[in-house]
PQR file with spaces between the fields and no chain letter, atoms N, CA, C, O and H, PARSE charges and radii, in Angstrom:
ATOM       1  N    MET     1      52.117  -62.021  -10.682 -0.4000 1.5000
ATOM       2  CA   MET     1      52.736  -62.392   -9.326 -0.0000 2.0000
ATOM       3  C    MET     1      52.679  -63.959   -9.545  0.5500 1.7000
ATOM       4  O    MET     1      51.704  -64.532  -10.032 -0.5500 1.4000
ATOM       5  N    PHE     2      53.838  -64.579   -9.126 -0.4000 1.5000
ATOM       6  CA   PHE     2      54.301  -66.033   -9.205 -0.0000 2.0000
ATOM       7  C    PHE     2      54.362  -66.512   -7.884  0.5500 1.7000
ATOM       8  O    PHE     2      54.784  -65.796   -6.976 -0.5500 1.4000
ATOM       9  H    PHE     2      54.630  -64.113   -8.731  0.4000 1.0000
ATOM      10  N    GLU     3      53.917  -67.838   -7.674 -0.4000 1.5000
ATOM      11  CA   GLU     3      54.259  -68.390   -6.262 -0.0000 2.0000
ATOM      12  C    GLU     3      55.283  -69.542   -6.667  0.5500 1.7000
ATOM      13  O    GLU     3      55.291  -70.349   -7.596 -0.5500 1.4000
ATOM      14  H    GLU     3      53.574  -68.420   -8.412  0.4000 1.0000
ATOM      15  N    HIS     4      56.220  -69.272   -5.503 -0.4000 1.5000
ATOM      16  CA   HIS     4      57.396  -70.325   -5.404 -0.0000 2.0000
ATOM      17  C    HIS     4      56.971  -70.994   -4.272  0.5500 1.7000
ATOM      18  O    HIS     4      56.575  -70.426   -3.254 -0.5500 1.4000
ATOM      19  H    HIS     4      56.213  -68.616   -4.748  0.4000 1.0000
ATOM      20  N    ARG     5      57.076  -72.708   -4.496 -0.4000 1.5000
ATOM      21  CA   ARG     5      56.530  -73.506   -3.424 -0.0000 2.0000
ATOM      22  C    ARG     5      57.712  -74.412   -3.362  0.5500 1.7000
ATOM      23  O    ARG     5      57.639  -75.474   -3.980 -0.5500 1.4000
ATOM      24  H    ARG     5      57.398  -73.169   -5.322  0.4000 1.0000
ATOM      25  N    ARG     6      58.891  -74.100   -2.633 -0.4000 1.5000
ATOM      26  CA   ARG     6      60.006  -74.932   -2.545 -0.0000 2.0000
ATOM      27  C    ARG     6      60.880  -74.310   -1.579  0.5500 1.7000
ATOM      28  O    ARG     6      60.389  -73.347   -0.990 -0.5500 1.4000
ATOM      29  H    ARG     6      58.951  -73.238   -2.130  0.4000 1.0000
ATOM      30  N    GLN     7      62.297  -74.702   -1.220 -0.4000 1.5000
ATOM      31  CA   GLN     7      63.203  -74.266   -0.470 -0.0000 2.0000
ATOM      32  C    GLN     7      63.717  -73.161   -1.204  0.5500 1.7000
ATOM      33  O    GLN     7      63.420  -73.096   -2.397 -0.5500 1.4000
ATOM      34  H    GLN     7      62.695  -75.484   -1.699  0.4000 1.0000
ATOM      35  N    ALA     8      64.544  -72.150   -0.624 -0.4000 1.5000
ATOM      36  CA   ALA     8      64.998  -70.960   -0.939 -0.0000 2.0000
ATOM      37  C    ALA     8      65.994  -71.496   -2.104  0.5500 1.7000
ATOM      38  O    ALA     8      65.982  -70.951   -3.208 -0.5500 1.4000
ATOM      39  H    ALA     8      64.785  -72.203    0.345  0.4000 1.0000
ATOM      40  N    ARG     9      66.636  -72.305   -1.891 -0.4000 1.5000
ATOM      41  CA   ARG     9      67.686  -72.491   -2.743 -0.0000 2.0000
ATOM      42  C    ARG     9      67.228  -72.996   -4.083  0.5500 1.7000
ATOM      43  O    ARG     9      68.076  -73.154   -4.962 -0.5500 1.4000
ATOM      44  H    ARG     9      66.646  -72.748   -0.995  0.4000 1.0000
ATOM      45  N    ASN    10      65.814  -73.296   -4.345 -0.4000 1.5000
ATOM      46  CA   ASN    10      65.407  -73.373   -5.642 -0.0000 2.0000
ATOM      47  C    ASN    10      64.611  -72.145   -6.350  0.5500 1.7000
ATOM      48  O    ASN    10      63.968  -72.303   -7.388 -0.5500 1.4000
ATOM      49  H    ASN    10      65.126  -73.167   -3.631  0.4000 1.0000
ATOM      50  N    VAL    11      64.716  -71.035   -5.742 -0.4000 1.5000
ATOM      51  CA   VAL    11      64.074  -70.054   -6.112 -0.0000 2.0000
ATOM      52  C    VAL    11      64.507  -69.550   -7.755  0.5500 1.7000
ATOM      53  O    VAL    11      63.763  -69.014   -8.576 -0.5500 1.4000
ATOM      54  H    VAL    11      65.239  -70.906   -4.899  0.4000 1.0000
ATOM      55  N    ASP    12      65.850  -69.891   -7.897 -0.4000 1.5000
ATOM      56  CA   ASP    12      66.522  -69.676   -9.376 -0.0000 2.0000
ATOM      57  C    ASP    12      65.763  -70.399  -10.314  0.5500 1.7000
ATOM      58  O    ASP    12      65.810  -69.914  -11.445 -0.5500 1.4000
ATOM      59  H    ASP    12      66.455  -70.326   -7.230  0.4000 1.0000
ATOM      60  N    GLN    13      64.951  -71.599  -10.164 -0.4000 1.5000
ATOM      61  CA   GLN    13      64.166  -72.509  -11.079 -0.0000 2.0000
ATOM      62  C    GLN    13      62.918  -71.624  -11.211  0.5500 1.7000
ATOM      63  O    GLN    13      62.537  -71.455  -12.369 -0.5500 1.4000
ATOM      64  H    GLN    13      64.912  -71.993   -9.246  0.4000 1.0000
ATOM      65  N    THR    14      62.305  -71.108  -10.365 -0.4000 1.5000
ATOM      66  CA   THR    14      61.025  -70.145  -10.390 -0.0000 2.0000
ATOM      67  C    THR    14      61.495  -68.947  -11.391  0.5500 1.7000
ATOM      68  O    THR    14      60.893  -68.799  -12.454 -0.5500 1.4000
ATOM      69  H    THR    14      62.615  -71.245   -9.424  0.4000 1.0000
ATOM      70  N    VAL    15      62.512  -68.146  -11.059 -0.4000 1.5000
ATOM      71  CA   VAL    15      62.828  -67.003  -11.871 -0.0000 2.0000
ATOM      72  C    VAL    15      63.273  -67.474  -13.218  0.5500 1.7000
ATOM      73  O    VAL    15      62.960  -66.768  -14.177 -0.5500 1.4000
ATOM      74  H    VAL    15      63.001  -68.266  -10.195  0.4000 1.0000
ATOM      75  N    ASN    16      64.009  -68.646  -13.441 -0.4000 1.5000
ATOM      76  CA   ASN    16      64.276  -68.960  -14.906 -0.0000 2.0000
ATOM      77  C    ASN    16      62.833  -69.355  -15.675  0.5500 1.7000
ATOM      78  O    ASN    16      62.679  -68.991  -16.841 -0.5500 1.4000
ATOM      79  H    ASN    16      64.263  -69.219  -12.662  0.4000 1.0000
ATOM      80  N    TYR    17      61.887  -70.037  -15.052 -0.4000 1.5000
ATOM      81  CA   TYR    17      60.742  -70.159  -15.697 -0.0000 2.0000
ATOM      82  C    TYR    17      60.078  -68.630  -16.001  0.5500 1.7000
ATOM      83  O    TYR    17      59.763  -68.372  -17.163 -0.5500 1.4000
ATOM      84  H    TYR    17      62.012  -70.332  -14.105  0.4000 1.0000
ATOM      85  N    ILE    18      59.927  -67.887  -15.219 -0.4000 1.5000
ATOM      86  CA   ILE    18      59.433  -66.551  -15.395 -0.0000 2.0000
ATOM      87  C    ILE    18      60.126  -65.745  -16.628  0.5500 1.7000
ATOM      88  O    ILE    18      59.462  -65.252  -17.539 -0.5500 1.4000
ATOM      89  H    ILE    18      60.183  -68.097  -14.275  0.4000 1.0000
ATOM      90  N    TYR    19      61.354  -65.682  -16.554 -0.4000 1.5000
ATOM      91  CA   TYR    19      61.883  -65.072  -17.694 -0.0000 2.0000
ATOM      92  C    TYR    19      62.297  -65.710  -18.922  0.5500 1.7000
ATOM      93  O    TYR    19      62.369  -65.072  -19.972 -0.5500 1.4000
ATOM      94  H    TYR    19      61.894  -66.083  -15.814  0.4000 1.0000
ATOM      95  N    GLY    20      62.615  -67.123  -18.829 -0.4000 1.5000
ATOM      96  CA   GLY    20      62.884  -67.799  -19.933 -0.0000 2.0000
ATOM      97  C    GLY    20      61.884  -68.564  -20.586  0.5500 1.7000
ATOM      98  O    GLY    20      62.152  -69.037  -21.691 -0.5500 1.4000
ATOM      99  H    GLY    20      62.556  -67.642  -17.976  0.4000 1.0000
ATOM     100  N    THR    21      60.660  -68.777  -20.022 -0.4000 1.5000
ATOM     101  CA   THR    21      59.503  -69.277  -20.446 -0.0000 2.0000
ATOM     102  C    THR    21      58.202  -68.503  -20.682  0.5500 1.7000
ATOM     103  O    THR    21      57.558  -68.339  -21.718 -0.5500 1.4000
ATOM     104  H    THR    21      60.442  -68.393  -19.125  0.4000 1.0000
ATOM     105  N    TRP    22      57.986  -68.051  -19.364 -0.4000 1.5000
ATOM     106  CA   TRP    22      56.544  -67.447  -19.308 -0.0000 2.0000
ATOM     107  C    TRP    22      56.704  -65.933  -20.162  0.5500 1.7000
ATOM     108  O    TRP    22      55.904  -65.705  -21.069 -0.5500 1.4000
ATOM     109  H    TRP    22      58.509  -68.184  -18.523  0.4000 1.0000
ATOM     110  N    LEU    23      57.678  -65.013  -19.853 -0.4000 1.5000
ATOM     111  CA   LEU    23      57.898  -63.997  -20.137 -0.0000 2.0000
ATOM     112  C    LEU    23      58.200  -63.744  -21.840  0.5500 1.7000
ATOM     113  O    LEU    23      57.820  -62.810  -22.545 -0.5500 1.4000
ATOM     114  H    LEU    23      58.328  -65.199  -19.116  0.4000 1.0000
ATOM     115  N    ALA    24      59.021  -64.936  -22.197 -0.4000 1.5000
ATOM     116  CA   ALA    24      59.533  -64.728  -23.590 -0.0000 2.0000
ATOM     117  C    ALA    24      58.323  -65.230  -24.458  0.5500 1.7000
ATOM     118  O    ALA    24      58.393  -64.946  -25.653 -0.5500 1.4000
ATOM     119  H    ALA    24      59.330  -65.695  -21.624  0.4000 1.0000
ATOM     120  N    THR    25      57.051  -66.047  -23.962 -0.4000 1.5000
ATOM     121  CA   THR    25      56.016  -66.324  -24.895 -0.0000 2.0000
ATOM     122  C    THR    25      54.880  -65.387  -24.483  0.5500 1.7000
ATOM     123  O    THR    25      53.831  -65.555  -25.105 -0.5500 1.4000
ATOM     124  H    THR    25      56.994  -66.277  -22.991  0.4000 1.0000
ATOM     125  N    SER    26      54.893  -64.552  -23.667 -0.4000 1.5000
ATOM     126  CA   SER    26      53.673  -63.770  -23.051 -0.0000 2.0000
ATOM     127  C    SER    26      53.360  -62.404  -24.105  0.5500 1.7000
ATOM     128  O    SER    26      54.156  -61.948  -24.925 -0.5500 1.4000
ATOM     129  H    SER    26      55.745  -64.416  -23.162  0.4000 1.0000
ATOM     130  N    PRO    27      52.298  -62.025  -23.890 -0.5600 1.5000
ATOM     131  CA   PRO    27      52.135  -60.795  -24.530  0.2800 2.0000
ATOM     132  C    PRO    27      52.635  -59.603  -23.484  0.5500 1.7000
ATOM     133  O    PRO    27      52.162  -58.478  -23.645 -0.5500 1.4000
ATOM     134  N    TRP    28      53.444  -59.807  -22.574 -0.4000 1.5000
ATOM     135  CA   TRP    28      53.941  -58.692  -21.864 -0.0000 2.0000
ATOM     136  C    TRP    28      55.392  -58.522  -22.046  0.5500 1.7000
ATOM     137  O    TRP    28      56.051  -59.332  -22.697 -0.5500 1.4000
ATOM     138  H    TRP    28      53.828  -60.721  -22.443  0.4000 1.0000
ATOM     139  N    ARG    29      55.956  -57.371  -21.423 -0.4000 1.5000
ATOM     140  CA   ARG    29      57.371  -57.036  -21.541 -0.0000 2.0000
ATOM     141  C    ARG    29      57.722  -56.532  -20.085  0.5500 1.7000
ATOM     142  O    ARG    29      56.884  -55.920  -19.422 -0.5500 1.4000
ATOM     143  H    ARG    29      55.420  -56.712  -20.895  0.4000 1.0000
ATOM     144  N    HIS    30      58.908  -56.792  -19.639 -0.4000 1.5000
ATOM     145  CA   HIS    30      59.607  -56.315  -18.276 -0.0000 2.0000
ATOM     146  C    HIS    30      59.705  -54.791  -18.652  0.5500 1.7000
ATOM     147  O    HIS    30      60.005  -54.287  -19.735 -0.5500 1.4000
ATOM     148  H    HIS    30      59.588  -57.289  -20.178  0.4000 1.0000
ATOM     149  N    THR    31      59.358  -54.175  -17.419 -0.4000 1.5000
ATOM     150  CA   THR    31      59.575  -52.678  -17.362 -0.0000 2.0000
ATOM     151  C    THR    31      60.852  -52.331  -17.198  0.5500 1.7000
ATOM     152  O    THR    31      61.246  -51.192  -17.451 -0.5500 1.4000
ATOM     153  H    THR    31      59.115  -54.584  -16.540  0.4000 1.0000
ATOM     154  N    PHE    32      61.659  -53.324  -16.735 -0.4000 1.5000
ATOM     155  CA   PHE    32      63.228  -53.026  -16.178 -0.0000 2.0000
ATOM     156  C    PHE    32      63.141  -52.254  -14.623  0.5500 1.7000
ATOM     157  O    PHE    32      64.080  -51.618  -14.144 -0.5500 1.4000
ATOM     158  H    PHE    32      61.338  -54.249  -16.529  0.4000 1.0000
ATOM     159  N    GLY    33      61.918  -52.438  -14.007 -0.4000 1.5000
ATOM     160  CA   GLY    33      61.874  -52.018  -12.710 -0.0000 2.0000
ATOM     161  C    GLY    33      62.322  -53.195  -11.698  0.5500 1.7000
ATOM     162  O    GLY    33      62.751  -54.261  -12.139 -0.5500 1.4000
ATOM     163  H    GLY    33      61.155  -52.954  -14.396  0.4000 1.0000
ATOM     164  N    ALA    34      62.222  -52.988  -10.574 -0.4000 1.5000
ATOM     165  CA   ALA    34      62.914  -54.049   -9.576 -0.0000 2.0000
ATOM     166  C    ALA    34      61.831  -55.090   -9.402  0.5500 1.7000
ATOM     167  O    ALA    34      60.651  -54.871   -9.131 -0.5500 1.4000
ATOM     168  H    ALA    34      61.873  -52.122  -10.215  0.4000 1.0000
ATOM     169  N    ASP    35      62.475  -56.370   -9.619 -0.4000 1.5000
ATOM     170  CA   ASP    35      61.564  -57.664   -9.042 -0.0000 2.0000
ATOM     171  C    ASP    35      61.554  -57.649   -7.605  0.5500 1.7000
ATOM     172  O    ASP    35      62.458  -57.201   -6.900 -0.5500 1.4000
ATOM     173  H    ASP    35      63.434  -56.548   -9.840  0.4000 1.0000
ATOM     174  N    LEU    36      60.388  -58.208   -7.181 -0.4000 1.5000
ATOM     175  CA   LEU    36      60.077  -58.269   -5.544 -0.0000 2.0000
ATOM     176  C    LEU    36      60.014  -59.638   -5.247  0.5500 1.7000
ATOM     177  O    LEU    36      59.452  -60.380   -6.052 -0.5500 1.4000
ATOM     178  H    LEU    36      59.653  -58.572   -7.753  0.4000 1.0000
ATOM     179  N    GLU    37      60.611  -60.187   -3.994 -0.4000 1.5000
ATOM     180  CA   GLU    37      60.430  -61.253   -3.500 -0.0000 2.0000
ATOM     181  C    GLU    37      59.726  -61.049   -2.336  0.5500 1.7000
ATOM     182  O    GLU    37      60.128  -60.284   -1.459 -0.5500 1.4000
ATOM     183  H    GLU    37      61.068  -59.585   -3.341  0.4000 1.0000
ATOM     184  N    ILE    38      58.625  -61.726   -2.258 -0.4000 1.5000
ATOM     185  CA   ILE    38      57.627  -61.399   -1.171 -0.0000 2.0000
ATOM     186  C    ILE    38      57.232  -62.526   -0.173  0.5500 1.7000
ATOM     187  O    ILE    38      56.559  -63.491   -0.534 -0.5500 1.4000
ATOM     188  H    ILE    38      58.298  -62.347   -2.970  0.4000 1.0000
ATOM     189  N    SER    39      57.653  -62.369    1.018 -0.4000 1.5000
ATOM     190  CA   SER    39      57.842  -63.593    1.896 -0.0000 2.0000
ATOM     191  C    SER    39      56.785  -63.323    3.178  0.5500 1.7000
ATOM     192  O    SER    39      56.777  -62.212    3.708 -0.5500 1.4000
ATOM     193  H    SER    39      58.199  -61.585    1.312  0.4000 1.0000
ATOM     194  N    GLY    40      55.954  -64.323    3.620 -0.4000 1.5000
ATOM     195  CA   GLY    40      55.105  -63.995    4.745 -0.0000 2.0000
ATOM     196  C    GLY    40      55.264  -65.125    5.693  0.5500 1.7000
ATOM     197  O    GLY    40      56.358  -65.683    5.781 -0.5500 1.4000
ATOM     198  H    GLY    40      55.961  -65.225    3.190  0.4000 1.0000
ATOM     199  N    ASP    41      54.272  -65.495    6.393 -0.4000 1.5000
ATOM     200  CA   ASP    41      54.428  -66.470    7.476 -0.0000 2.0000
ATOM     201  C    ASP    41      54.396  -67.865    6.967  0.5500 1.7000
ATOM     202  O    ASP    41      54.504  -68.798    7.763 -0.5500 1.4000
ATOM     203  H    ASP    41      53.383  -65.042    6.321  0.4000 1.0000
ATOM     204  N    ARG    42      54.241  -68.088    5.568 -0.4000 1.5000
ATOM     205  CA   ARG    42      54.335  -69.382    5.080 -0.0000 2.0000
ATOM     206  C    ARG    42      55.683  -69.668    4.709  0.5500 1.7000
ATOM     207  O    ARG    42      55.874  -70.838    4.379 -0.5500 1.4000
ATOM     208  H    ARG    42      54.153  -67.330    4.922  0.4000 1.0000
ATOM     209  N    TRP    43      56.802  -68.798    4.673 -0.4000 1.5000
ATOM     210  CA   TRP    43      58.048  -68.887    4.053 -0.0000 2.0000
ATOM     211  C    TRP    43      58.818  -69.300    5.330  0.5500 1.7000
ATOM     212  O    TRP    43      58.718  -68.726    6.415 -0.5500 1.4000
ATOM     213  H    TRP    43      56.647  -67.848    4.942  0.4000 1.0000
ATOM     214  N    HIS    44      59.593  -70.364    5.063 -0.4000 1.5000
ATOM     215  CA   HIS    44      60.724  -70.961    5.891 -0.0000 2.0000
ATOM     216  C    HIS    44      61.755  -71.531    4.907  0.5500 1.7000
ATOM     217  O    HIS    44      61.509  -72.563    4.283 -0.5500 1.4000
ATOM     218  H    HIS    44      59.674  -70.830    4.182  0.4000 1.0000
ATOM     219  N    ALA    45      62.783  -70.933    4.781 -0.4000 1.5000
ATOM     220  CA   ALA    45      63.778  -71.037    3.660 -0.0000 2.0000
ATOM     221  C    ALA    45      64.329  -72.644    3.505  0.5500 1.7000
ATOM     222  O    ALA    45      64.755  -73.146    2.465 -0.5500 1.4000
ATOM     223  H    ALA    45      62.983  -70.095    5.288  0.4000 1.0000
ATOM     224  N    THR    46      64.213  -73.234    4.681 -0.4000 1.5000
ATOM     225  CA   THR    46      64.872  -74.704    4.478 -0.0000 2.0000
ATOM     226  C    THR    46      63.777  -75.704    4.569  0.5500 1.7000
ATOM     227  O    THR    46      64.001  -76.847    4.968 -0.5500 1.4000
ATOM     228  H    THR    46      63.866  -72.827    5.526  0.4000 1.0000
ATOM     229  N    SER    47      62.468  -75.255    4.171 -0.4000 1.5000
ATOM     230  CA   SER    47      61.253  -76.221    4.318 -0.0000 2.0000
ATOM     231  C    SER    47      60.830  -76.308    2.793  0.5500 1.7000
ATOM     232  O    SER    47      60.687  -75.315    2.079 -0.5500 1.4000
ATOM     233  H    SER    47      62.286  -74.326    3.847  0.4000 1.0000
ATOM     234  N    ALA    48      60.637  -77.704    2.355 -0.4000 1.5000
ATOM     235  CA   ALA    48      60.106  -77.975    1.035 -0.0000 2.0000
ATOM     236  C    ALA    48      58.783  -77.550    0.812  0.5500 1.7000
ATOM     237  O    ALA    48      58.307  -77.520   -0.323 -0.5500 1.4000
ATOM     238  H    ALA    48      60.754  -78.510    2.935  0.4000 1.0000
ATOM     239  N    ASP    49      58.082  -77.178    1.939 -0.4000 1.5000
ATOM     240  CA   ASP    49      56.858  -76.705    1.792 -0.0000 2.0000
ATOM     241  C    ASP    49      56.556  -75.125    1.826  0.5500 1.7000
ATOM     242  O    ASP    49      55.478  -74.532    1.871 -0.5500 1.4000
ATOM     243  H    ASP    49      58.469  -77.202    2.861  0.4000 1.0000
ATOM     244  N    SER    50      57.663  -74.724    1.794 -0.4000 1.5000
ATOM     245  CA   SER    50      57.827  -72.975    2.177 -0.0000 2.0000
ATOM     246  C    SER    50      56.973  -72.428    0.631  0.5500 1.7000
ATOM     247  O    SER    50      56.950  -72.976   -0.471 -0.5500 1.4000
ATOM     248  H    SER    50      58.539  -75.205    1.758  0.4000 1.0000
ATOM     249  N    VAL    51      56.395  -71.280    1.052 -0.4000 1.5000
ATOM     250  CA   VAL    51      55.812  -70.582   -0.082 -0.0000 2.0000
ATOM     251  C    VAL    51      56.218  -68.854    0.061  0.5500 1.7000
ATOM     252  O    VAL    51      56.120  -68.168    1.079 -0.5500 1.4000
ATOM     253  H    VAL    51      56.414  -70.835    1.948  0.4000 1.0000
ATOM     254  N    MET    52      56.662  -68.458   -1.209 -0.4000 1.5000
ATOM     255  CA   MET    52      56.848  -67.124   -1.473 -0.0000 2.0000
ATOM     256  C    MET    52      56.346  -66.584   -2.627  0.5500 1.7000
ATOM     257  O    MET    52      55.960  -67.443   -3.420 -0.5500 1.4000
ATOM     258  H    MET    52      56.741  -69.016   -2.035  0.4000 1.0000
ATOM     259  N    HIS    53      56.213  -65.372   -3.012 -0.4000 1.5000
ATOM     260  CA   HIS    53      55.611  -64.846   -4.056 -0.0000 2.0000
ATOM     261  C    HIS    53      56.699  -63.970   -4.793  0.5500 1.7000
ATOM     262  O    HIS    53      57.391  -63.258   -4.066 -0.5500 1.4000
ATOM     263  H    HIS    53      56.527  -64.675   -2.368  0.4000 1.0000
ATOM     264  N    TYR    54      56.884  -63.947   -5.888 -0.4000 1.5000
ATOM     265  CA   TYR    54      57.774  -63.484   -6.823 -0.0000 2.0000
ATOM     266  C    TYR    54      57.075  -62.503   -7.885  0.5500 1.7000
ATOM     267  O    TYR    54      56.284  -62.951   -8.715 -0.5500 1.4000
ATOM     268  H    TYR    54      56.321  -64.526   -6.479  0.4000 1.0000
ATOM     269  N    ALA    55      57.390  -61.222   -7.818 -0.4000 1.5000
ATOM     270  CA   ALA    55      56.596  -60.191   -8.785 -0.0000 2.0000
ATOM     271  C    ALA    55      57.637  -59.531   -9.588  0.5500 1.7000
ATOM     272  O    ALA    55      58.687  -59.063   -9.149 -0.5500 1.4000
ATOM     273  H    ALA    55      58.032  -60.859   -7.143  0.4000 1.0000
ATOM     274  N    SER    56      57.251  -59.542  -10.775 -0.4000 1.5000
ATOM     275  CA   SER    56      58.098  -58.705  -11.816 -0.0000 2.0000
ATOM     276  C    SER    56      57.319  -57.848  -12.642  0.5500 1.7000
ATOM     277  O    SER    56      56.399  -58.279  -13.338 -0.5500 1.4000
ATOM     278  H    SER    56      56.398  -59.923  -11.132  0.4000 1.0000
ATOM     279  N    PRO    57      57.704  -56.468  -12.583 -0.5600 1.5000
ATOM     280  CA   PRO    57      56.854  -55.647  -13.127  0.2800 2.0000
ATOM     281  C    PRO    57      56.678  -55.594  -14.670  0.5500 1.7000
ATOM     282  O    PRO    57      57.671  -55.399  -15.371 -0.5500 1.4000
ATOM     283  N    VAL    58      55.569  -55.746  -15.167 -0.4000 1.5000
ATOM     284  CA   VAL    58      55.594  -56.051  -16.691 -0.0000 2.0000
ATOM     285  C    VAL    58      54.398  -55.115  -17.130  0.5500 1.7000
ATOM     286  O    VAL    58      53.572  -54.802  -16.273 -0.5500 1.4000
ATOM     287  H    VAL    58      54.763  -55.904  -14.597  0.4000 1.0000
ATOM     288  N    VAL    59      54.251  -54.599  -18.580 -0.4000 1.5000
ATOM     289  CA   VAL    59      53.484  -53.822  -19.222 -0.0000 2.0000
ATOM     290  C    VAL    59      53.185  -54.757  -20.343  0.5500 1.7000
ATOM     291  O    VAL    59      53.893  -55.721  -20.632 -0.5500 1.4000
ATOM     292  H    VAL    59      54.923  -54.853  -19.276  0.4000 1.0000
ATOM     293  N    PRO    60      51.943  -54.362  -21.038 -0.5600 1.5000
ATOM     294  CA   PRO    60      51.662  -55.105  -22.154  0.2800 2.0000
ATOM     295  C    PRO    60      52.822  -54.757  -23.337  0.5500 1.7000
ATOM     296  O    PRO    60      53.491  -53.735  -23.183 -0.5500 1.4000
ATOM     297  N    ALA    61      53.013  -55.468  -24.316 -0.4000 1.5000
ATOM     298  CA   ALA    61      54.126  -55.509  -25.185 -0.0000 2.0000
ATOM     299  C    ALA    61      53.709  -54.494  -26.334  0.5500 1.7000
ATOM     300  O    ALA    61      54.470  -54.284  -27.279 -0.5500 1.4000
ATOM     301  H    ALA    61      52.470  -56.298  -24.441  0.4000 1.0000
């Protein structure tokens, strides 16, 4: 699970890191299941201090 700490409009940067950097060089592979964006009481879409979590289903490669 990854933590995104920025405004909602920047979530693509976090997703690009997950798929373009982390997953590409990790010993994991995506299951092609659904990714989850998990927001809680610290999520405020327009706040630079906003926090949400992004989960991608992975298994060992």
